[in-house]
Every structure is written in C-alpha cells, then in structure tokens.
C-alpha positions as CSV (number, residue, x, y, z in Angstrom):
1,M,62.6,-9.7,-79.7
2,T,61.7,-13.3,-78.2
3,T,63.5,-12.5,-75.2
4,I,61.8,-9.3,-74.0
5,H,59.1,-11.4,-74.3
6,V,60.1,-14.0,-72.6
7,S,60.9,-11.7,-69.5
8,Q,57.7,-9.6,-69.4
9,E,55.6,-12.8,-69.5
10,R,57.4,-14.7,-67.0
11,P,56.4,-12.0,-63.7
12,R,52.9,-12.7,-65.6
13,H,53.5,-16.3,-64.6
14,L,54.9,-16.0,-61.0
15,R,52.1,-13.6,-59.9
16,R,49.3,-15.8,-60.7
17,R,50.8,-19.0,-59.1
18,R,51.5,-17.0,-56.0
19,R,47.6,-16.0,-55.5
20,E,47.3,-20.0,-57.1
21,K,49.0,-20.6,-53.2
22,S,47.8,-17.9,-51.5
23,G,43.6,-19.5,-52.2
24,Q,45.3,-22.8,-51.3
25,L,46.5,-21.7,-48.1
26,L,43.5,-19.3,-47.3
27,L,40.9,-22.4,-47.9
28,P,41.8,-24.4,-44.6
29,L,42.2,-21.8,-42.6
30,S,39.0,-20.2,-43.5
31,I,37.6,-24.1,-42.7
32,F,39.2,-24.0,-39.3
33,A,38.1,-20.4,-38.2
34,T,34.4,-22.3,-38.8
35,V,35.0,-25.2,-37.0
36,A,36.5,-22.8,-34.0
37,V,33.6,-20.7,-34.1
38,L,30.9,-23.3,-34.0
39,A,33.4,-25.5,-31.2
40,F,33.3,-22.0,-29.1
41,V,29.1,-21.6,-29.7
42,Y,28.6,-25.1,-28.4
43,I,30.7,-24.6,-25.4
44,G,29.3,-22.0,-24.1
45,Y,25.5,-23.8,-25.3
46,V,26.5,-26.6,-23.3
47,L,27.9,-24.6,-19.7
48,W,25.6,-21.6,-20.1
49,P,23.4,-22.0,-16.5
50,R,19.8,-23.1,-17.5
51,W,17.0,-23.6,-14.8
52,P,14.5,-26.7,-16.0
53,T,11.1,-25.1,-16.4
54,P,8.8,-26.6,-14.2
55,R,5.0,-27.1,-14.8
56,L,2.6,-24.4,-14.7
57,D,0.9,-26.9,-12.1
58,A,3.7,-28.1,-10.3
59,P,3.8,-27.1,-6.6
60,A,4.5,-23.5,-5.3
61,L,8.3,-22.9,-5.7
62,P,10.5,-21.8,-3.4
63,I,12.0,-18.4,-4.3
64,M,13.9,-15.5,-1.9
65,V,13.7,-11.8,-2.6
66,A,16.2,-9.5,-1.0
67,G,16.6,-12.7,1.7
68,V,12.8,-12.8,2.3
69,A,11.2,-16.3,1.7
70,F,8.3,-16.6,-1.1
71,N,6.2,-19.9,-2.0
72,L,5.2,-18.7,-5.5
73,P,2.6,-20.4,-7.6
74,P,4.5,-21.4,-10.8
75,A,1.3,-20.8,-12.7
76,A,1.3,-17.0,-11.5
77,I,4.9,-15.7,-12.2
78,R,3.8,-14.0,-15.8
79,V,7.8,-14.5,-16.8
80,P,8.6,-17.7,-18.3
81,V,12.5,-17.1,-16.7
82,Q,11.1,-15.9,-13.0
83,R,9.6,-19.4,-12.4
84,R,12.8,-20.6,-11.1
85,P,14.1,-21.7,-7.2
86,G,16.5,-19.5,-5.6
87,A,17.0,-15.3,-5.2
88,Q,15.9,-13.4,-8.1
89,E,15.9,-9.4,-8.1
90,R,12.4,-9.1,-8.7
91,V,9.1,-11.6,-9.2
92,D,5.8,-10.3,-11.0
93,L,3.1,-12.2,-10.8
94,A,-0.9,-12.1,-11.1
95,F,-4.1,-13.7,-9.9
96,L,-7.6,-14.0,-10.4
97,W,-10.4,-11.7,-9.1
98,P,-11.8,-12.1,-6.8
99,S,-10.8,-15.8,-6.0
100,L,-6.9,-14.2,-6.2
101,E,-5.9,-18.4,-7.7
102,P,-3.5,-18.3,-10.0
103,P,-4.6,-17.8,-13.8
104,D,-5.5,-21.0,-16.0
105,P,-2.4,-21.1,-18.8
106,N,-5.8,-22.5,-21.2
107,A,-7.9,-20.7,-20.4
108,K,-8.9,-17.6,-23.3
109,P,-10.3,-14.7,-21.7
110,P,-13.4,-12.9,-23.8
111,A,-13.7,-11.0,-26.3
112,S,-14.6,-7.7,-24.1
113,T,-14.0,-7.1,-20.2
114,T,-13.8,-4.6,-18.2
115,A,-12.8,-3.5,-14.7
116,T,-16.1,-3.2,-12.4
117,A,-16.6,-3.2,-8.8
118,P,-15.5,-6.1,-6.6
119,E,-18.7,-7.9,-6.2
120,T,-19.2,-8.0,-10.1
121,S,-15.7,-8.8,-11.7
122,Q,-15.7,-11.7,-14.1
123,A,-13.5,-14.3,-13.2
124,F,-11.3,-12.8,-16.0
125,A,-10.5,-9.6,-13.8
126,R,-7.1,-9.8,-12.1
127,V,-4.6,-8.3,-9.7
128,F,-0.9,-7.9,-10.9
129,M,2.2,-8.1,-8.0
130,T,5.2,-7.4,-8.0
131,I,8.2,-8.1,-5.5
132,A,11.0,-6.3,-5.7
133,A,14.8,-5.5,-3.4
134,A,13.2,-2.1,-1.5
135,G,16.7,-1.0,-1.5
136,D,17.2,2.4,0.2
137,T,14.0,3.3,0.0
138,L,11.4,4.7,2.3
139,A,9.0,2.3,3.3
140,P,5.8,2.4,1.5
141,A,4.2,4.0,4.9
142,D,6.9,5.8,5.5
143,R,6.7,7.8,1.8
144,A,2.8,8.4,2.8
145,L,3.7,10.2,5.7
146,T,6.9,12.4,5.2
147,I,7.2,12.4,1.0
148,Y,3.7,12.5,-0.1
149,P,2.5,15.5,1.6
150,R,5.0,17.4,-0.5
151,Y,3.5,17.8,-3.6
152,T,-0.1,17.2,-2.7
153,A,-2.9,19.8,-3.0
154,A,-4.1,21.8,0.4
155,E,-7.8,20.7,0.3
156,A,-8.7,17.0,0.1
157,A,-11.9,15.9,-1.0
158,P,-14.2,12.8,0.2
159,G,-14.0,9.6,-1.8
160,P,-15.6,5.9,-2.0
161,G,-16.0,3.6,1.4
162,G,-15.4,7.0,3.5
163,L,-12.1,7.2,2.3
164,T,-9.8,10.6,2.1
165,V,-9.0,12.2,-1.9
166,V,-6.1,14.3,-1.9
167,A,-4.5,15.0,-5.3
168,F,-1.2,15.4,-6.2
169,R,-0.6,19.1,-7.8
170,E,0.7,19.2,-11.2
171,G,4.1,19.9,-12.3
172,T,5.4,16.8,-9.7
173,P,6.4,13.7,-9.6
174,Y,3.0,12.1,-9.4
175,Q,0.8,14.6,-11.6
176,G,-1.9,12.7,-12.6
177,E,-1.7,11.0,-9.7
178,D,-3.9,10.7,-6.6
179,L,-3.5,9.8,-2.5
180,I,-5.8,8.1,-0.8
181,Y,-6.7,7.0,2.5
182,D,-8.6,6.4,5.4
183,E,-9.2,8.6,8.1
184,P,-8.8,9.4,11.4
185,A,-5.8,7.6,11.8
186,P,-4.4,6.6,7.9
187,S,-3.7,3.0,8.1
188,F,-4.6,2.3,4.5
189,F,-2.9,4.3,1.8
190,V,-2.8,4.1,-2.1
191,R,-1.5,5.9,-4.7
192,C,-4.0,6.3,-8.1
193,T,-4.2,7.3,-11.4
194,R,-7.6,9.0,-12.3
195,N,-10.4,7.6,-14.2
196,R,-10.2,8.5,-17.7
197,A,-12.8,8.5,-20.5
198,G,-12.6,4.9,-22.5
199,P,-12.3,1.5,-21.7
200,M,-9.3,1.5,-18.9
201,P,-10.1,2.5,-15.5
202,G,-7.5,4.3,-13.2
203,I,-5.1,2.0,-11.7
204,C,-4.2,2.1,-7.5
205,L,-1.1,1.0,-5.9
206,Y,-1.5,-1.0,-3.1
207,E,2.5,-1.2,-1.2
208,R,3.5,-3.6,1.3
209,R,7.1,-4.1,2.7
210,I,8.1,-6.5,4.1
211,D,11.6,-6.6,5.3
212,A,14.1,-6.1,3.0
213,A,11.5,-6.6,0.2
214,D,8.5,-4.1,-1.3
215,V,5.1,-5.7,-2.4
216,V,3.3,-3.5,-5.1
217,V,-0.4,-4.9,-6.3
218,R,-2.2,-3.0,-9.0
219,F,-5.7,-3.4,-9.1
220,P,-8.7,-1.2,-10.6
221,R,-9.3,2.0,-8.6
222,D,-13.1,1.4,-9.0
223,W,-12.7,-1.3,-6.7
224,L,-11.8,1.5,-3.7
225,R,-16.1,1.5,-3.1
226,D,-15.6,-1.9,-1.3
227,W,-11.7,-1.3,0.0
228,R,-12.4,-2.7,3.2
229,M,-12.3,-6.1,1.7
230,V,-10.0,-5.2,-1.2
231,A,-7.2,-4.8,1.7
232,D,-8.8,-7.3,3.6
233,K,-8.1,-10.1,0.5
234,L,-4.7,-8.6,-0.5
235,D,-3.0,-8.8,2.6
236,R,-4.5,-12.2,3.3
237,L,-3.2,-12.7,-0.2
238,I,0.8,-11.4,0.7
239,A,0.6,-13.4,4.0
240,S,-0.8,-17.1,2.3
241,L,3.0,-16.4,0.0
242,R,5.6,-16.0,2.6
243,V,7.4,-19.0,4.1
244,P,6.4,-19.6,7.8
245,R,9.0,-18.7,10.0
C-alpha cells in the first residue's frame, strides 16, 4: 500500500515543480517583452518627423500647394498641423471681415453674432478660405459655363445688386443651391445655398483657379447686396497671399 501511495504522489510533485520552473521562465520573458515594446515606442517617438509649431504672431509661412507658392499668416491657418512651411495638399484659413486680418487667437466672440451685410459686419464676422490641389477637375469658370447649366432650371430670376439667379433643379448634385452671376458678360460666379429660417444664412462659394491650385472662399449670401466690393476685396486678399514671381 505504501509503495502504491508513493508512486501516485511522485507525478504530482513533478508536475508542481515543472509549473514552478515554467513560471520562473515566464517572468524574465515578460520583463524582456515589456522592455522591448517600451524601447520600440520610444524610438518611434524620437524618430517620428515633427515640425515646430510657429507662434501665431510669427511672420507669414512659405507654403506650397500643388506647386503654387503662398505666404500664409500662421494666425489665419485654422488647423494647427498645417502651420508649417513646405508643401501641403490643403490649407484651411479664416480672416476677419471687413479688415481681412487674421483672427486674434485671444479674442472672444460676443454671445450672439449674426451674419449681416458687409457695411454692418461686426469685427467677428469671418470669411473662410481653402487652398487645395485642383487635380483633374475643371476650372471654376469652365464649370460655370459648361457643367452647371446641365443642372439648372430654365428660368432665371433677378438677384441682389443686379445679379442673375438660376436655381439648381431638385435631384441634381447641387439641389438646394443657386448659381448667381453678373450679366451680360459673366465674370463673377458664385454657388450659394439658400437662406433658411433661423440664424444660419445661405453660404456662397467664390472660387478661383491659380495654376494647379483651387482657392475657395466661403461667405454669407447676404453680402451679395454689395457683391462688387466683396469680389474686389476677396481678389485683393487672394493676390496678397501669393508669392510674387
């Protein structure tokens, strides 16, 4: 009986010793794996490319978009990661209206602001600009003359400041918007959403093609009451951001 008892206990003892040895081996392996992961993370952090973020009051940054050179003020660039010199696919900006100066990062807007006509705009009214690679798309003027007429209604209506308004048909890619331009020889084109009830006004897109880059400026539709002044100021703003050739 004793012999049988010892033979049954011995395997259990051996299994317990094996588990203890396995645990002793797993501990250093776990420590080594943890150290390796931490080292990998540290090396990745050190080697990951980073650009110093300029102060918002720093001079304009030389930025290339689709091979077109611009000098853009850091305070006007809305996305922090875009506040760096060099080539970029897209840059998003904002400017105060009517001064067209970059916004003051420390300024706080009033409790309630509404978009009004340019002559009564408050200091916190803004225009928003996007500069991006044009790719293989048609130039804005070509789209207005060849693409948009396929989707507009047949009848035109008089618009603000002597402009002509043509509505886009329902069921088209531009439904809910209007094409607005001057006549008889159109040189000013905007595509605008319609004014709705409530605080949000209709928004117009003013587009310009510069070589291989598209510049799109967004502003409230109500400003079209003085569209000549608006177009002149926006053209001057776009020109001021270009690097002289």
